[in-house]
C-alpha atoms as one frame of an Amber mdcrd trajectory, in Angstrom:
protein
  -3.817 -45.852  61.704  -3.831 -48.005  58.604  -6.170 -50.467  60.295  -8.510
 -47.682  61.381  -8.573 -46.234  57.863  -9.307 -49.630  56.391 -12.123 -50.181
  58.870 -13.686 -46.837  58.084 -13.431 -47.519  54.366 -15.096 -50.965  54.752
 -17.896 -49.450  56.826 -18.624 -46.769  54.189 -18.486 -49.277  51.360 -20.860
 -51.667  53.074 -23.370 -48.916  53.751 -23.365 -47.751  50.093 -23.517 -51.306
  48.785 -26.582 -51.883  50.921 -28.218 -48.741  49.568 -27.152 -48.699  45.929
 -26.341 -51.476  43.467 -23.220 -51.002  41.393 -24.650 -49.628  38.168 -28.388
 -50.293  38.233 -31.171 -50.737  40.695 -34.236 -52.837  40.616 -36.031 -49.816
  39.186 -33.629 -49.933  36.251 -32.298 -46.478  37.085 -28.807 -45.218  36.395
 -26.675 -45.012  39.513 -23.591 -42.870  40.180 -20.299 -44.636  39.686 -18.679
 -42.589  42.429 -20.225 -40.549  45.232 -19.533 -38.956  48.575 -21.895 -37.245
  51.015 -21.885 -33.549  51.873 -24.030 -30.544  52.738 -23.759 -29.245  49.201
 -23.805 -31.794  46.377 -22.083 -31.238  43.053 -23.185 -33.381  40.160 -20.483
 -34.561  37.788 -20.993 -36.087  34.343 -17.821 -37.269  32.587 -17.108 -39.917
  29.953 -15.387 -42.872  31.628 -16.084 -45.125  28.653 -15.882 -44.330  24.960
 -19.074 -45.963  23.746 -22.278 -47.774  24.624 -22.696 -51.322  23.450 -25.726
 -51.285  21.212 -28.105 -54.219  21.355 -31.083 -55.223  19.283 -33.348 -55.249
  22.305 -36.285 -52.849  22.332 -36.830 -53.056  26.087 -36.129 -49.899  28.138
 -32.948 -51.069  29.807 -29.597 -49.483  30.483 -27.017 -50.548  27.925 -23.552
 -51.468  29.162 -20.602 -49.131  28.400 -17.441 -50.323  26.636 -13.894 -49.099
  25.961 -12.758 -47.849  29.345 -11.069 -44.410  29.313  -8.283 -44.136  31.827
  -8.111 -40.398  31.077 -11.754 -40.107  32.154 -10.928 -41.797  35.467  -7.998
 -39.407  35.946 -10.374 -36.489  35.421 -12.883 -37.628  38.051 -10.072 -38.334
  40.502  -8.873 -34.759  39.918 -12.438 -33.634  40.619 -12.573 -35.639  43.846
  -9.203 -34.266  44.931 -10.324 -30.677  44.231 -13.524 -31.183  46.255 -11.677
 -32.800  49.176  -9.086 -29.999  49.097 -11.836 -27.415  49.279 -13.487 -29.230
  52.181 -10.252 -28.763  54.104  -9.861 -25.134  53.122 -10.779 -22.246  55.473
 -13.359 -20.939  53.036 -15.694 -23.903  53.786 -14.532 -24.647  57.339 -15.422
 -21.111  58.402 -19.050 -21.552  57.338 -19.229 -25.135  58.571 -20.325 -26.927
  55.433 -18.861 -29.667  53.273 -19.115 -30.582  49.615 -20.296 -33.944  48.370
 -20.477 -35.255  44.825 -22.279 -37.675  42.587 -20.339 -38.731  39.492 -21.997
 -40.310  36.461 -20.503 -41.818  33.328 -22.088 -40.554  30.102 -20.102 -43.098
  28.049 -19.741 -40.494  25.258 -23.399 -41.125  24.441 -26.101 -38.468  24.373
 -28.832 -40.744  25.670 -26.648 -41.858  28.565 -25.843 -38.208  29.364 -29.545
 -37.333  29.446 -30.218 -40.266  31.770 -27.467 -39.063  34.097 -28.882 -35.532
  34.036 -32.341 -36.870  34.817 -30.986 -38.751  37.839 -29.186 -35.656  39.127
 -32.333 -33.545  38.870 -34.813 -36.110  40.298 -37.011 -34.751  43.048 -39.190
 -37.761  43.922 -36.762 -39.319  46.408 -35.479 -36.139  47.970 -38.169 -35.910
  50.636 -36.917 -38.849  52.632 -36.878 -42.583  52.614 -34.204 -45.140  52.403
 -32.281 -43.512  49.546 -32.638 -39.919  50.728 -28.917 -39.538  51.355 -28.084
 -40.608  47.835 -30.661 -38.503  46.042 -29.855 -35.271  47.812 -30.596 -32.271
  45.538 -27.628 -30.976  43.573 -26.461 -27.383  43.592 -24.394 -27.360  40.403
 -23.161 -29.696  37.687 -19.664 -30.053  36.263 -19.456 -31.700  32.844 -19.423
 -32.962  30.300 -16.159 -33.198  28.439 -17.807 -33.875  25.091 -19.565 -30.980
  23.330 -22.545 -32.997  22.129 -23.122 -34.302  25.642 -22.669 -30.832  27.150
 -25.250 -29.335  24.813 -27.788 -32.011  25.656 -27.142 -31.636  29.404 -27.309
 -27.838  29.171 -30.738 -27.927  27.539 -32.065 -30.055  30.368 -30.427 -28.094
  33.198 -31.677 -24.799  31.776 -35.221 -25.832  32.680 -34.385 -25.619  36.409
 -31.598 -23.019  35.941 -29.054 -25.331  37.525 -25.574 -23.926  36.858 -23.387
 -26.075  34.648 -19.638 -25.633  34.297 -18.587 -27.728  31.351 -15.334 -28.622
  29.709 -16.827 -28.416  26.234 -15.496 -25.845  23.779 -18.448 -25.757  21.358
 -19.118 -22.210  20.180 -22.882 -22.640  20.365 -22.723 -22.896  24.166 -21.687
 -19.231  24.374 -25.202 -18.275  23.250 -26.766 -17.156  26.526 -30.209 -16.836
  24.967 -30.230 -20.608  24.511 -27.922 -21.772  27.317 -28.202 -19.216  30.125
 -26.978 -21.609  32.835 -23.887 -22.886  31.013 -20.379 -21.708  31.872 -16.903
 -23.025  31.238 -13.415 -22.490  32.579 -11.777 -22.548  29.176 -12.047 -20.830
  25.813 -14.566 -21.737  23.166 -13.497 -23.302  19.889 -13.822 -20.095  17.934
 -10.520 -19.012  19.439  -8.891 -22.372  18.900  -9.757 -22.381  15.198  -8.606
 -18.746  14.991  -5.281 -19.793  16.478  -4.968 -22.623  13.996  -5.691 -20.280
  11.106  -3.098 -17.882  12.470  -0.521 -20.652  12.578  -1.296 -21.748   9.019
  -1.181 -18.172   7.771   2.124 -17.368   9.493   3.735 -20.493   8.080   2.396
 -20.003   4.562   0.284 -23.198   4.460  -2.797 -22.454   2.372  -3.688 -25.930
   1.073  -4.831 -28.080   4.000  -7.114 -30.943   4.792  -9.517 -31.256   7.705
 -10.820 -34.216   9.685 -13.455 -34.046  12.370 -15.789 -36.266  14.309 -19.473
 -36.060  13.544 -21.485 -34.232  16.159 -22.054 -30.717  17.437 -18.418 -30.249
  18.405 -17.036 -31.498  15.106 -19.517 -29.700  12.883 -19.106 -26.434  14.783
 -15.300 -26.673  14.598 -15.463 -27.480  10.890 -17.683 -24.506  10.102 -15.652
 -22.072  12.211 -12.355 -23.232  10.761 -13.488 -23.096   7.140 -15.006 -19.633
   7.602 -11.920 -18.200   9.279  -9.520 -19.944   6.916 -11.333 -18.635   3.850
 -11.031 -15.078   5.162  -7.258 -15.545   5.329  -6.993 -17.069   1.861  -6.495
 -20.634   3.128  -8.210 -23.361   1.148  -9.481 -26.633   2.567  -8.644 -29.323
   0.024 -10.911 -31.889   1.668 -13.249 -32.044   4.660 -13.804 -35.491   6.135
 -16.349 -36.213   8.866 -16.020 -39.481  10.773 -19.038 -40.946  12.635 -18.781
 -40.468  16.376 -19.903 -43.997  17.259 -16.756 -46.096  17.471 -18.673 -49.379
  17.251 -20.387 -48.531  13.994 -19.320 -50.197  10.738 -19.712 -46.823   9.098
 -16.819 -45.583  11.211 -14.380 -48.044   9.674 -15.611 -47.244   6.168 -15.115
 -43.558   6.869 -11.616 -44.170   8.248 -10.638 -46.040   5.064 -12.084 -43.224
   2.948 -10.143 -40.613   4.902  -6.877 -42.555   4.574  -7.245 -42.859   0.813
  -8.147 -39.191   0.510  -5.012 -38.198   2.416  -2.727 -40.364   0.286  -4.372
 -39.149  -2.919  -3.854 -35.482  -2.053  -0.075 -35.592  -1.964   0.210 -31.795
  -2.121  -1.701 -31.469   1.151   1.116 -31.554   3.681  -0.887 -30.094   6.584
  -4.002 -31.671   8.095  -6.115 -30.099  10.823  -7.885 -32.655  12.973 -10.705
 -32.304  15.485 -11.226 -36.063  15.630 -11.284 -38.173  18.760  -8.042 -39.818
  19.890  -9.349 -43.266  19.013 -10.300 -42.102  15.535  -6.762 -40.818  15.026
  -5.360 -44.117  16.230  -7.496 -46.002  13.714  -6.586 -43.536  10.971  -2.849
 -43.990  11.455  -3.290 -47.744  11.369  -5.333 -47.514   8.190  -2.761 -45.246
   6.542  -0.058 -47.789   7.245  -2.264 -50.568   5.927  -2.941 -48.691   2.678
   0.760 -48.034   2.159   1.558 -51.690   2.723  -1.053 -52.702   0.151   0.311
 -50.352  -2.484   3.960 -50.923  -1.635   4.615 -47.262  -0.969   7.145 -46.169
   1.667   5.856 -45.028   5.036   7.227 -41.564   4.319   4.209 -41.069   2.043
   1.947 -40.673   5.075   4.134 -38.053   6.703   2.172 -34.882   7.282   2.042
 -31.947   9.640  -0.889 -32.718  11.910  -2.461 -29.716  13.636  -4.176 -31.344
  16.602  -7.085 -29.873  18.525  -7.235 -30.021  22.288  -9.249 -33.239  22.135
  -6.227 -35.356  21.146  -3.169 -33.091  21.169  -1.878 -34.551  24.448  -3.175
 -38.096  24.034  -0.569 -40.802  24.595  -2.281 -43.658  22.768  -2.949 -42.025
  19.399   0.149 -43.163  17.527  -0.044 -46.825  18.540   3.154 -48.544  17.480
   3.989 -45.895  14.889   6.723 -43.347  15.408   6.952 -39.676  14.491   9.196
 -40.744  11.637   6.129 -42.472  10.202   3.482 -39.939  11.208   5.330 -36.707
  10.613   5.016 -33.664  12.865   2.223 -33.014  15.352   1.508 -29.462  16.489
  -1.027 -29.523  19.287  -3.298 -26.817  20.654  -3.766 -27.232  24.405  -5.499
 -25.294  27.117  -3.367 -23.548  29.694  -1.586 -25.960  31.968  -1.855 -25.897
  35.721   0.185 -27.370  38.523  -0.150 -31.116  39.117   1.446 -31.059  42.572
  -1.827 -31.333  44.500  -3.160 -34.097  42.259   0.102 -36.032  42.396   0.006
 -35.891  46.182  -3.543 -37.211  46.074  -2.504 -40.096  43.818   0.336 -40.877
  46.218  -2.076 -41.043  49.148  -4.434 -43.140  47.048  -1.589 -45.476  46.279
  -0.788 -45.819  49.936  -4.340 -46.670  51.003  -5.530 -48.344  47.820  -8.977
 -46.732  48.051 -10.857 -43.461  48.511 -11.649 -42.889  52.159 -14.446 -40.374
  51.619 -16.804 -42.313  49.397 -17.021 -45.111  46.885 -15.574 -45.215  43.380
 -16.593 -48.115  41.177 -14.640 -46.674  38.245 -11.388 -47.105  40.105 -12.306
 -50.671  40.915 -13.108 -51.320  37.255  -9.638 -50.173  36.206  -8.070 -52.454
  38.801 -10.084 -55.332  37.441  -8.903 -54.604  33.886  -5.285 -54.372  34.949
  -5.575 -57.669  36.835  -7.042 -59.657  33.996  -4.841 -62.616  34.872  -5.952
 -62.471  38.511  -2.530 -63.225  39.928  -1.434 -59.677  40.883  -1.135 -58.836
  44.547  -3.057 -55.927  46.061  -0.034 -53.698  46.470   1.213 -54.465  42.973
  -2.244 -53.874  41.516  -2.634 -50.519  43.276   0.811 -49.467  42.095  -0.001
 -50.428  38.508  -3.320 -48.596  38.734  -1.761 -45.373  40.009   0.974 -45.551
  37.384  -1.600 -46.019  34.618  -3.589 -43.027  35.893  -0.448 -40.853  35.926
   0.169 -41.711  32.267  -3.258 -40.363  31.353  -3.149 -37.211  33.451  -3.295
 -33.961  31.506  -2.393 -30.709  33.210  -4.708 -28.562  31.082  -7.799 -30.604
  31.939  -6.825 -30.748  35.621  -6.585 -26.940  35.731 -10.066 -26.532  34.189
 -11.561 -28.992  36.688  -9.932 -27.341  39.684 -11.074 -23.904  38.479 -14.661
 -25.190  38.122 -14.669 -26.536  41.697 -13.092 -23.311  43.027 -15.731 -21.181
  41.281 -18.640 -23.215  42.739 -17.147 -23.301  46.234 -16.559 -19.539  46.348
 -20.058 -18.866  44.993 -21.582 -21.120  47.680 -19.397 -19.541  50.373 -20.585
 -16.076  49.354 -24.207 -17.209  49.705 -23.692 -19.000  53.025 -21.786 -16.237
  54.782 -24.982 -14.924  56.388 -27.141 -18.009  56.741 -27.173 -21.696  57.594
 -26.711 -23.874  54.521 -26.447 -27.302  56.098 -30.058 -28.226  55.522 -30.823
 -29.958  52.187 -32.076 -27.451  49.639 -30.923 -24.467  51.676 -28.922 -23.202
  48.706 -30.885 -22.974  45.496 -29.115 -23.609  42.175 -30.358 -20.293  40.789
 -28.611 -18.473  43.654 -25.366 -20.230  42.851 -25.800 -19.373  39.146 -26.253
 -15.700  39.965 -23.231 -15.684  42.248 -21.072 -17.425  39.618 -21.920 -14.856
  36.956 -21.790 -11.780  39.184 -18.608 -12.190  41.197 -15.036 -13.213  40.379
 -13.250 -16.123  41.976  -9.653 -16.904  42.846  -7.549 -19.912  42.027  -3.853
 -20.382  42.790  -3.516 -16.681  43.463  -5.100 -15.548  40.186  -8.407 -13.817
  39.731 -10.885 -15.089  37.155 -14.285 -13.841  35.988 -16.869 -15.392  33.701
 -17.606 -13.009  30.849 -21.090 -12.155  29.586 -21.054 -15.377  27.548 -20.104
 -17.510  30.540 -16.578 -18.147  29.230 -13.141 -17.679  30.708 -10.946 -17.090
  27.695  -7.391 -18.102  28.431  -4.453 -18.420  26.070  -3.657 -21.628  24.235
  -0.370 -23.477  24.602   1.143 -24.953  21.459   3.068 -28.181  21.808   5.289
 -29.947  19.310   5.587 -33.679  19.649   9.096 -35.046  19.796  10.756 -38.425
  20.213  13.417 -39.107  22.812  14.828 -42.594  23.327  11.888 -44.096  21.471
   9.300 -42.321  23.640   7.011 -39.651  22.209   6.724 -36.508  24.337   3.738
 -34.283  23.650   3.851 -31.767  26.491   6.646 -29.458  25.313   5.212 -25.921
  25.136   6.884 -24.227  22.182   4.522 -21.275  21.633   1.539 -19.477  23.114
  -1.469 -18.220  21.181  -2.895 -15.015  22.630  -6.622 -14.653  22.160  -6.851
 -10.909  22.799  -4.623  -9.894  19.858  -4.629 -13.044  17.702  -0.871 -13.517
  17.865   1.712 -16.215  18.501   4.688 -15.830  20.795   7.411 -18.432  20.998
   8.953 -19.847  24.141  12.625 -20.515  24.672  12.137 -24.259  24.720  14.798
 -26.198  22.843  12.081 -27.644  20.603  10.877 -24.214  19.446  13.457 -24.108
  16.644  11.999 -27.338  15.263   8.601 -25.652  15.098  10.039 -22.680  13.216
  11.803 -25.059  10.846   8.403 -26.363   9.751   8.060 -23.198   7.658  10.319
 -24.908   5.140   7.582 -27.447   4.429   5.336 -26.301   1.594   1.651 -27.125
   1.624   0.190 -25.371  -1.401  -1.955 -26.409  -4.319   0.090 -24.224  -6.655
   3.535 -22.781  -6.333   3.654 -19.227  -5.139   3.485 -16.566  -7.794   6.589
 -14.463  -7.523   6.503 -10.668  -7.737   5.752  -9.732 -11.310   3.029 -12.391
 -11.600  -0.571 -12.686 -10.498  -2.843 -15.603  -9.737  -5.386 -16.673 -12.307
  -7.926 -19.135 -10.979  -9.946 -21.305 -13.303 -13.706 -21.447 -12.881 -14.812
 -24.076 -10.396 -11.388 -24.464  -8.792 -10.219 -23.519  -5.327  -8.796 -20.047
  -5.121  -5.542 -21.634  -3.971  -5.198 -23.577  -7.238  -4.153 -21.183  -9.935
  -1.803 -20.341 -12.741   0.856 -17.685 -12.445   0.504 -15.139 -15.241   2.961
 -12.353 -15.959   1.677  -8.853 -15.333   1.075  -6.892 -18.516   3.026  -3.817
 -19.455   2.430  -0.886 -17.126   1.193  -3.257 -14.427   3.154  -4.816 -11.593
   2.884  -7.022  -8.512   5.250  -6.428  -5.617   4.318  -9.372  -3.409   3.889
 -13.106  -3.722   0.541 -14.638  -4.627  -1.197 -11.407  -5.546  -4.701 -11.781
  -6.930  -4.246  -9.014  -9.467  -1.570  -6.722 -10.737  -1.457  -3.107  -9.701
  -1.449  -0.308 -12.206   1.459   2.054 -12.536   0.724   5.758 -12.683   0.499
   6.219 -16.465   1.664   9.818 -16.203   4.940   9.205 -14.422   5.602   5.441
 -14.341   5.829   2.400 -16.560   6.848  -1.226 -16.271   7.731  -4.001 -18.704
   5.839  -7.284 -18.801   6.327  -9.364 -15.660   7.592  -6.477 -13.576   7.657
  -6.399  -9.787   7.805  -2.625  -9.568   7.113   0.504 -11.535   9.934   2.373
 -13.164   9.829   6.121 -13.138   9.474   7.367 -16.666  12.530   9.103 -17.989
  11.921  12.806 -18.362  12.855  13.805 -21.883  13.297  17.173 -23.511  15.740
  18.789 -25.893  18.446  18.995 -23.275  21.409  21.331 -23.096  23.610  18.249
 -22.810  22.364  16.745 -26.043  25.167  16.696 -28.620  22.868  17.955 -31.362
  21.687  20.765 -29.090  25.291  21.671 -28.374  25.980  21.960 -32.115  22.918
  24.113 -32.707  23.638  26.301 -29.707  27.196  26.726 -30.937  25.885  27.823
 -34.302  23.442  30.217 -32.628  26.177  31.676 -30.464  28.444  31.935 -33.477
  25.656  33.676 -35.353  25.201  36.221 -32.582  28.945  36.810 -32.494  29.086
  37.307 -36.262  26.138  39.683 -36.156  27.834  41.761 -33.477  31.091  41.834
 -35.440  29.302  42.808 -38.642  27.384  45.496 -36.760  30.594  46.896 -35.348
  32.213  46.847 -38.777  29.250  48.573 -40.387  29.225  51.242 -37.693  32.894
  51.886 -38.320  32.345  52.039 -42.090  28.990  53.800 -41.955  30.056  56.665
 -44.271  31.482  54.435 -46.986  29.601  53.913 -50.268  29.157  50.172 -49.699
  27.465  50.629 -46.309  25.291  53.469 -47.597  24.313  51.424 -50.612  23.406
  48.462 -48.295  20.850  50.546 -46.464  22.698  52.598 -43.930  20.759  52.652
 -40.607  18.505  49.845 -41.779  21.474  47.506 -41.706  21.755  47.986 -37.979
  18.015  47.307 -37.601  18.371  44.105 -39.620  21.373  43.032 -37.560  19.494
  43.786 -34.324  16.566  41.683 -35.488  18.931  38.827 -36.354  20.290  38.917
 -32.796  16.719  38.509 -31.515  16.129  35.672 -33.954  19.306  33.867 -32.863
  18.318  34.308 -29.212  14.872  32.884 -29.926  16.567  29.791 -31.334  18.303
  29.169 -27.991  14.903  29.115 -26.251  14.107  25.861 -28.049  16.721  24.068
 -25.878  16.306  23.065 -22.237  13.455  21.998 -20.008  10.356  23.840 -21.124
   8.633  26.347 -18.896   5.727  28.740 -19.367   7.872  31.772 -20.101  10.075
  29.892 -22.523   7.107  28.455 -24.409   5.483  31.852 -24.850   8.627  33.811
 -25.580  10.415  31.701 -28.165   7.840  31.829 -30.976   6.828  35.427 -30.328
  10.444  36.566 -30.180  11.251  34.808 -33.429   8.103  36.062 -35.137   8.647
  39.707 -34.220  12.407  39.782 -34.795  12.248  38.019 -38.123   9.280  40.117
 -39.234  11.356  43.210 -38.462  14.234  41.751 -40.456  12.100  40.875 -43.492
  10.289  44.237 -43.303  13.613  46.034 -43.606  14.589  43.810 -46.517  11.180
  44.539 -48.076  11.935  48.259 -47.929  15.246  47.631 -49.654  13.490  45.509
 -52.287  10.916  48.194 -52.952  13.585  50.905 -53.213  15.511  48.897 -55.755
  12.369  48.300 -57.766  11.168  51.882 -57.577  14.555  53.482 -58.204  14.813
  51.975 -61.643  11.197  52.211 -62.645  11.101  53.367 -66.284   7.583  54.906
 -66.229   7.856  58.519 -65.006   4.178  58.765 -64.029   4.285  55.584 -62.009
   7.578  56.620 -60.497   6.075  59.870 -59.247   3.091  58.021 -57.721   5.324
  55.498 -55.998   7.521  58.303 -54.689   4.598  59.665 -52.708   3.730  56.225
 -51.264   7.221  55.197 -50.367   7.779  55.811 -46.640  10.368  53.233 -45.390
   9.867  53.491 -41.647   6.109  53.666 -41.993   6.197  50.506 -44.088   8.412
  48.790 -41.515   6.155  49.943 -38.664   3.002  48.725 -40.397   4.516  45.346
 -41.245   5.817  44.784 -37.718   2.599  46.135 -36.201   0.508  43.530 -38.003
   2.766  40.795 -36.600   2.473  42.313 -33.125  -1.305  42.154 -33.468  -1.183
  38.504 -34.524   1.130  37.535 -31.639  -0.889  39.535 -29.098  -4.108  37.787
 -30.075  -2.256  34.496 -29.923  -0.951  35.136 -26.406  -4.261  36.432 -25.129
  -6.667  33.957 -26.666  -4.742  30.678 -26.692  -1.122  31.084 -25.810   1.567
  28.376 -25.953   1.954  26.288 -22.802   4.114  23.585 -21.307   2.799  20.167
 -22.261   3.700  16.665 -21.105   3.377  13.936 -23.698   2.941  10.534 -22.069
   4.929   7.938 -23.969   5.183   4.226 -23.106   8.482   4.486 -21.225   9.218
   8.176 -21.164   7.598  11.485 -20.343   8.275  14.044 -23.032   8.111  17.663
 -21.957   7.548  20.111 -24.771   5.975  23.402 -25.567   2.567  23.166 -27.108
   1.847  26.024 -29.463  -1.614  26.539 -28.016  -3.275  27.566 -31.241  -1.794
  26.117 -34.387  -3.936  28.553 -36.380  -2.203  31.498 -34.727   1.139  29.746
 -35.125   0.433  29.254 -38.828  -0.690  32.878 -39.240   2.531  34.107 -37.692
   4.720  31.997 -39.960   2.471  32.608 -42.956   2.638  36.342 -42.494   6.443
  36.222 -42.532   6.280  34.010 -45.600   4.058  36.549 -47.412   6.517  39.328
 -46.663   9.378  37.126 -47.787   7.547  36.226 -50.965   6.917  39.942 -51.770
  10.596  40.608 -51.153  11.436  37.736 -53.450   9.215  39.101 -56.286  10.498
  42.650 -55.959  14.085  41.588 -55.758  13.687  39.221 -58.662  12.553  42.080
 -60.895  15.614  44.120 -59.918  18.093  41.340 -60.400  19.782  43.091 -63.460
  20.765  46.270 -61.594  24.469  47.113 -61.006  26.001  43.951 -59.705  28.602
  45.269 -57.327  26.137  47.332 -55.321  22.918  45.547 -56.120  21.222  43.555
 -53.262  18.478  42.207 -55.517  20.149  38.926 -56.277  21.177  38.419 -52.650
  17.671  39.259 -51.472  16.257  36.865 -54.054  18.518  34.081 -52.929  18.024
  34.676 -49.190  14.248  34.857 -49.504  14.211  31.819 -51.727  16.313  29.979
 -49.135  13.916  31.075 -46.404  10.845  29.953 -48.315  12.361  26.584 -49.235
  13.469  25.967 -45.637  10.050  26.722 -44.190   8.196  24.819 -46.904  10.307
  21.776 -46.052   9.799  22.488 -42.348   6.013  22.143 -42.463   5.724  18.434
 -43.460   8.747  17.474 -41.372   7.315  19.264 -38.318   3.881  17.707 -38.739
   5.130  14.147 -39.204   7.896  14.187 -36.584   7.456  13.514 -32.899   9.815
  13.149 -30.027  12.521  15.028 -28.318  13.995  16.537 -31.500  10.866  18.375
 -32.703  12.163  21.688 -31.269  15.455  21.067 -33.053  13.688  21.074 -36.425
  12.413  24.597 -36.007  15.704  25.636 -34.496  17.540  24.390 -37.596  15.167
  26.266 -39.902  15.604  29.457 -37.868  19.377  29.127 -38.054  19.223  28.476
 -41.799  17.046  31.557 -42.268  19.313  33.720 -40.107  22.497  32.532 -41.734
  20.843  33.024 -45.130  20.255  36.696 -44.360  23.682  37.090 -42.818  25.459
  35.352 -45.672  23.591  36.997 -48.520  23.237  40.531 -47.226  26.277  41.190
 -45.121  29.158  38.797 -45.781  29.696  39.995 -49.410  29.819  43.602 -48.198
  32.152  42.670 -45.350  34.369  41.046 -47.952  34.456  44.256 -50.016  35.096
  46.367 -46.936  37.899  44.167 -45.673  39.509  42.769 -48.808  38.400  44.992
 -51.746  38.830  48.413 -50.247  39.533  49.898 -53.706  35.913  49.155 -54.639
  34.569  50.940 -51.530  35.378  54.447 -52.878  33.295  57.158 -54.551  35.281
  57.018 -57.719  34.873  53.276 -58.045  31.212  53.591 -57.340  30.733  56.387
 -59.959  32.678  54.408 -62.515  30.589  51.349 -61.985  27.281  53.241 -62.107
  28.361  55.111 -65.204  29.284  51.915 -66.958  25.957  50.363 -66.006  24.089
  53.475 -67.193  25.768  53.388 -70.578  24.949  49.740 -70.950  21.368  50.325
 -69.874  20.994  53.179 -72.397  21.919  50.883 -75.198  19.409  48.274 -74.004
  16.693  50.801 -73.221  16.332  49.579 -69.710  16.527  52.965 -67.914  14.240
  55.912 -68.782  15.563  58.873 -70.703  14.817  61.137 -67.818  17.002  59.157
 -65.483  19.889  58.954 -67.901  19.921  62.636 -68.711  20.488  63.509 -65.094
  24.299  63.601 -65.083  24.412  64.186 -61.318  23.241  60.670 -60.737  26.681
  59.318 -61.352  28.115  61.366 -58.518  26.675  59.029 -55.761  24.948  55.714
 -55.177  21.197  55.474 -54.656  19.950  56.101 -51.135  17.344  53.602 -49.938
  16.215  55.617 -46.982  15.766  58.955 -48.827  12.296  59.907 -50.063  13.152
  60.538 -53.770  12.815  57.549 -55.993  15.139  58.917 -58.729  18.850  58.749
 -58.530  19.922  61.472 -56.073  21.988  64.420 -57.277  23.712  65.129 -53.972
  26.095  63.266 -51.695  24.475  60.398 -49.818  23.129  61.455 -46.453  23.252
  58.267 -44.425
């Protein structure tokens, strides 16, 4: 069987050699490097070399390609295996057709890619002739790998609407208005850059560098990454673009510039790279060279390298450097597929040493390179070739290639179900394009569909390079980036923990601003380079790296400088628990108790001369009003409310007005009783109506308070202080408040004047001096109160008025009632009629000598039989027993 296979292979090779020269014909046309016949031809354009050797010749000739890419050969072998597998599958056997292919090398050069596209779409030799079998019309094109090449090819194929399934990830190719015939079996770069930004954001790296290769792919990736990174607050410290031509002198100058930029930006610990594998290899070499020149340790070049799919799984990037020198490499890769079918194909290829279905000059070129010495045997050379191909096999690329072949095959099968497709040109490319876009296809048991942009958006695998026994492994999948929800999930691989540990590495221009600080960026600087400034008072920041501080609610919150949170303002008021309030409340309660005791005592002794002389029933009215005044004082303590605010001032005003009105009646009675002018005394007798006077005086105060409550009543008010919230009662109208207090002061002043004039009346039963002193005490207290009240603020403002009220109340109690209680309790001998008559008689005799009392009054001998009665209508000394 081996001999038969070899014979068949030699026969096919001889026929193709007779028809087609290796790389160029006499017509100076580009020829496929690998081809196989079939009913349906698929064109393939892949880079098998890295560059085209530029010459100074101006003649239109094909330039030779240099820098052989073993990975490119592995890709076309995967393509050949996928096509041969499909030829054996029932889907094509049932319709009786086979697939052929023509594979061209674009040499990573746009001009070469356009030449290959022109050859695939030539129509002049398709009608017949010697080369008719070679130039059979193509149905679809797979390729290229490079974005710049894919864009150029797509523009040309769009003219004839030939479907193209590329392996390029350039975002621009998703624009169906410009590239309607382009599709791809992988995601576009917009999702890859989004995944990179997500990784940087999750790990807190906001100060990064970026390197890319010049061209459509590199520029598009750069723009997408910078746009998405900026939206997430990630700054790009430097953006370096390296020329795509590896043979250019500008490339080496750019590599040196990039290396120096990296070493200069020592704070940039993370670098995102969309460069070619060879560029990265040169960069690492240049970094080491720069460090050797400056004498710096190799650790200075250690970075976290976020690798794009173009080099994340490359095995020849690091050269002779280790990960200890390079740092950490986190690679973004397309979804991996199974390599079992391709490995079986390589095994068969190793057994036969050649491809039985067609010719493959690329494979022969690799053999020639591996046998540079020329002394390797055939078997050894084949084994070395297969082993080299396995080293450069990447599961993600293989999956994309196999999916592309499966999609084309199933589209062709759908078209050829009802007609014969064996004749050349029986299946038009536009039909295949329509079928590809309209119907799903299956691969390895999974269903796939091209979206409206011609993309199949799969997840990205994240790999973390690691070293084991001196060998770098770059295929460990440690996380998956999900396109649909922009999230990362981690696998249970033993290397995943190492990826998570990378969060400890800091790549920031400025240290993070802790809570309580905000970022202040200088003009012209990156937003990631800033100073950390403490938040001002009443502002806070509760997260790291906040752009501005947040304001606390000025009504209820505050914060000191550099605060990470707002503090609820302490609610302040004259509290029941305040020690000063406790003292004042105790005094108020004591006052009420004393008033009640005095009232009880006066009721018990109501028929005694001392009680009758003090005013009789009016004493109880005064004591009742003092109870109201003491109660009003207690309303100044506690958390204010509407009722409390309105009641406390009104209650005090009315009760104390009643008290002073009663004292005014007593003052007038004293003055009138000893008036020496008989005519005036008779006039005053007609005017003197005690209860009418009291009613009028209190009625005026009721009118003032009513207008106050109706027009602008007191209310609960919150005073916003820097760190506290003071609750108090606002008086509403200070004019009304002043009128109320002023009215009481006028009454008190009248009492004071009247009492002062009667200060020389009988001492033991005369209230004039006590009234004078109590009213004087009241006036002094309230005069002092006004400036203190106006100039004081804070929680103890209510206490000031409370103190004045207590002073006023105790003044009345002490001056008007305590002396009489003393006589009642301890000088009972003075609280008799005889003692009273004796005292009045003695005073009358003394007054006669001094001429103080009128002759009329002194001649009335009955006046000595009883004390004067304040509540009786007559103004002269009564001649009967007191009726109290």
